Every structure is written in structure tokens, then in C-alpha cells.
N, C-alpha and C positions, 0 to 999 in steps of 0.2 A: 560591127561585132554581133555575131549571132547569139540567140538566146542560149544555145547549148554551151558556147564558150563562156558566156557571162556566168552561167550556173556553175561551170567547172571552176572558174576563178573564185567565185564566192565560196565554194566548198573548201578551197585551199586557204582562204583568208579567215573565214568565220569558223574557227576550230574550237577555241576555248571560251566558255561563257564567263562573264563577270559574276562573281558570287558575293553576296552580302555577308557581313559578320557583325556580331555584337561583341562588346568588350566589358570585362569586369575584373576585379582584383584577383581572381583565382587563376587567370591565364598566365602561362609562363612566357618568357621572352621568346622562346623558340616557336610557340604557338602564334605569338604576335607577328613574327617575321613571316610565317606561313600565311597568316591572314592578309598581310600586305601583298603576297603573291596572288591570292584569290581576288582581292579588291582591285588590283591592277592600276587603276587610274589614281593619281596622275604620276607623282614621283614615287608612289608606293611600289610600283613595279620595278622602278630603277633601283630603289634601295634593296629590294629582294634579289634582283639580278646581281648587284654589287656584292652582296653576301655570298652568293653562289660562285661568282668569279674569284673572289678572294680565297674561298675554301679550295677551289680547284687549283689555283695558283700555288697555294701552300702545299698541296699534295704532290704537285708535279716536281719531281726531283731534278729535272733538267732546266729549271727556270732560275735565272738570276733575279732575285726579288729586290726591286728598288722601292724604298719608302721615301717620298719627298713631302715636305710640309713647310709651312711658313711659321716664323718665330712668334707671331702674335698669339698663337694657340697655346704656347708654353707658359703664358701668363695666367692661364686658366687651369681648372682641375683636369682638363683633357690631357695634360702633361703625363698623368699616370697611365692613360691608355696608350699614348705614344711609346712610353717606356715599356709597357706590356708587350706591344707588337714586336719590339726588338728582343725582349727576353724569351718570347714564345716562338721565335724563328720565322716571323713573317717578313723579316728584312735581312738581306745579305749586305746591303749598303744603304746608307742614309744620305740624302741630299737635302740641305736645309739652308737657313739664313743665319746671319750673325745674331739676330734677335733670340734665336734658340739658345745659343751659347750664353748670352747675357742673362736671360730669365732663368736658365737652368742653374747657372752659378749662383745668382742672387738667392733663389729660393732654396737651393741645396745647402747653402751656408748659413741659413737661419733667417734670412730676410723675409718678412711677411708681406703678402699682397692682400688687399682687402676688397670686400664687396662694395661697389658704389652704384651710381646711377648715371644713365646717359645724359640726364638733364641738369647735372650739377654745373654751376657757373664756373667756367674755366679760369676766368680772371681771379675769382676767389680762391680756387684751388692753387693757383700759382702763388698767391699771397701767403698761403699757409704751407707752401713747399710740398705740394703733393702732385705727382704726375697722374694723368688719367689716360688709360688705354681702354677705350670703349666704356664699359661699366666696371672696369677693374681700377682700383686705386693703389698707387705705389708711392709711399713716402720717399722723398728725394734720397735720404740716406740709405734706403733699402735697395737702390738701383746703382747709380753711377759710383758712389763711394764704395759700396760693397764689392762691386765688380773690380774696381781699381785696386782695392786692397788685396783681393785674392790674386789677381793677375800679376801684380808687381811681385808679390811673394813667390809665385810660381816661376816667373821668368828669372828672378834673381837666382833661384835654385837651378833652373835648367841650363842657363848659359855657362854655369860652372862645368857642366858635362860636355856640352858642345854649343857652338854658336848658331848652327843652322838646323832647323827642324822642318819637317813637312807638316802640313796642317793636320793630317791624320794622326801622326805621332803626337803632336801638340795636344790635340783634343782627347786622345787616350790618356795623356798625362793629367789633363784636367779631370776626366772621369775617375781616374785612379784615386784622386784626392777628395772626391765628393762622397760623403757618407750619407746618402739619402736613397731609400729604396725606390723612390719615384723619379730619380734623376735619369734623364735620357742619355747623357754622356757617360754616366757610370754603367748603365746597361750595355752601351756600345763597347766600352772598355772591357767589361767582363766577358762579353761574347766575341770580342775582337772584330766587331762590325765597323768598317771604315765609315767615318762621318766626313762628307765632302761639303765644304761651305765656299762656293765660288765667289761669293760676295763677303768674305770674312772681314774685310776692313770696314764694312758698313754697320758699325755699332760700337758700343762701349768697349767690348773686348778687343775688337780690331784696332780701335784708336789707341788703346794702351799698348798694343804690339808696336804700333808706329812710334809712340813716344819712347818706349823702352829701347827700341833699336837705335835711337839717337845716343843713348847713354851707354849701352852695353855692346853694341854691334850685333844684336840679335837679328837673325835672318829667317825669313819664312819662305819655304820652297813650295809654292803652289803647283808648279809644273809636276812635281813628284806625285801630288794628289791625282792629277789628271792622268798620269801614267798608270797609277793603281786602278783608276776607274776604267781606263781603256783596256787594260789587261783583263779585268773582270768581264767586260763586255765582249771582247773578242774570244775569250775562252768559253763563253757560255753557249749553250745550244739554243736556249730561248730566253726572252726577257719579259718580265712582268713588272708593272708599276702600280702602286697605290699612291696617287697624287692628290694631296690635300692642299687646296689653295693654289694660286697661280704664281706669277712672277718668275724669278730666276731659278727657284728650286724645281718648279714644274718643267720649265724649258730645258734645264740642264739634263734632267732625266730623259726627256724625249730626244734631245739633241744627240746624245751618245747612242741612243737606241737605233738611230738611222744607220749606223755602221754595221748593224746586223739585220738590215732590211726592216727594222721597226719592231715595236713591242708585239708580243704574242697575246698578252693579257694587259688590260689597262682599266683602272677605275679612277675617275676624276670627280672629286667633291668640290663644288665651287658655288659662289654666289654671283660671279661675274657673268655678264651676257656677251654674246659674240658680235652684237650688232655695231660695236665701235671699232672692230678690227683689232682689238687688243690681244696681247699674248695670253693674259689671264682668262679672257673671255673665249678664246679660240676653242671650239668644240674638238673633241678627239677625232671626229671624222675628218676634220681639216688636216690633221697630222698625217693622214693617209697620203695626201697629195705631196707631202714633203718626205715621204719614206720613213717617217718616225713611228708609224703604226702600220702593221701589216693589214692588207685588205681582209685577210681571213681571221684577224684578231678577235678575241672575245673582249668587248669593251662596253663601258657604260659611263654616262655622266649623270651624277646625282646633284641636282640643284638644291642648295639649302645650307644652313649654318652647320659647319663641321662639328661644333660642340654638341649638336643634337644628332647629326647624321652618323658621325664616326662610331660612337659607342654601339649604335644599333647595327651597323654594318659588321663590326667586329664580333658582336654577340651572335649575329646571324651566321657568320662564317664558322664560329665555334660550334653552333648547332649542327650545321651541315657536316662538319668534320667528325663530330661524334656519331652522327647517324650513318656515316659512310656514304 
């Protein structure tokens, strides 16, 4: 390689200089996001890029916006941000897990979750009837019992109307009955955003559906949910995804996107690594090989705890939307 070619290549690559910044209490969140862009290394640039992609995805009227996330997040205060994303039109469809339904019902019906510690003794917590989810503490009566009470009452009422319900219809009925401004299911009901839970039986809510079916003949039509999702996908011109955490919710969003040659926009927030070949760890670039992400797509992976990363990404997107 000649010196002239090397110099030309260097000019193409070495374009933007890393800039230093200092921080104090007078800086706004919008300035902070911009500083992440200047700083660049290491995940700072990814967070900045995620904010820009999310804003662009929101502006693009041709995009079917998919919001996917895992239920563990709903046990934390980030539930309010997830609800906000639905209320503010960042999601045309939600794909999540049964844990989301469980925690949203429990917390929306008055069950309190408490601050704990990762190092609490789990044998002790069991002896005093407290669940631990990371550093979140949930009294036994505030989870299973609370969800069972709500779900039984709901199903007793719904089976009088009809025996068979789609998951989307059922969860809108749940949201209709939750009087909580931070409820995810209530926000989805109010905006008529379909909530797809492919693993809906994997949790307290799902188990109660099973038990109630024995007594009342209640039936759940999950194929109807998939028909709704497929109709939305095939009718769309473009697809975008804000994917928070891995597992079935992430995969389901990407899986259906392949039928439109892949997502056009994609943001993935994760703590999983790709080196064990896991679905959760799989990098978005791997999805290109499966046709789940277009080679031309705007995409980024942000490694970090979503309870820290997501509010910053959403705040950054709001800044970019306001600035035009």
C-alpha cells in the first residue's frame, strides 16, 4: 500500500476529534447528551447514537415502532418511563413477558414494592415471606395473592361476556381496570396499542388463566395476537425497534421483522455478551445474517443497565425532537 493511499484512507477515517468536557450541576440533560457525543468513548457514543436513532424513528411516519422489554424492569421505577414511551407515541406495538403483566397489576392495584439490597440473606427473606428481585423486595402478599385476586375477579366478569379472548383484548381489559398513571397496560389500553406476550403463561397471571380455564371454560386465542402482529408488520413500510433486554421479547420483535426484510431502525439495550452464542447476547449485526435487520439499517447496541441507560436515551431523543 503506497503512502498516498494510506494518507487518503487516514483522511477518511480521522475526521472528528474527541473533545473533553467538564460537568457541574448547571448543565441540562440535553447538554449532557451532547457531551456524550463529544466524548465518544466508550458507550457514551452508543448512548448518543441511540438517542438520535430513537428521535429519527419517532419522526418517521412510515415506521411501525415496536417496543420490546423484559418484565423485571417493571418491578422498578423505570415502569414510569416505559408507560411514558407508550403515551408519547414511541410505540405502535409492545412485545413483552408475563412478568410485565404481573408487576403492573400488583403495583397498579396498590401493592407496594420496597428498596432492598443485593446482599440480603435469601434464606432469611424466605422465612419472613419476602421475595427478592435483585435489590427489590416484594412481600409475598403483594405479588401472587394480589395478582390472583385481581385476575380471578377479571375472568369471572369476562367469561360472562364470552368464553374466548385474544391476549390483546384480554390485556386491554386489564388496562381498562387499572387506575394508575404509571401503568403500562393502562397506557396501552388508552392508546389502543396492542400488547403481545408470546410467553403469557410464564408467570402468575398466566397460571391463573390456566386454573380459571379448568373452572369456567375460559379460552385464550394467542394465534389471534400473532395475526394482529403479522398484519401490522406486512402493512408497514418500515419497521423500527427499541429493544430493552433480551429473551423472547427481543427475539419475537426481530423474528417478525424478517418478513419485511428486517428492521430499518433498531436500538438494543443489554447487559448480555455475545460470546456464549445466546439469543440475549446476540449483537444486532448478527441479525443481519438472518434477515431480521436490514444491512442499511440504523442500529446501535448500548451495553449497560437499562434502569440507567433508558431514561438517558429517552431524554436525549426528546432533546433531538425539540431541536428539530
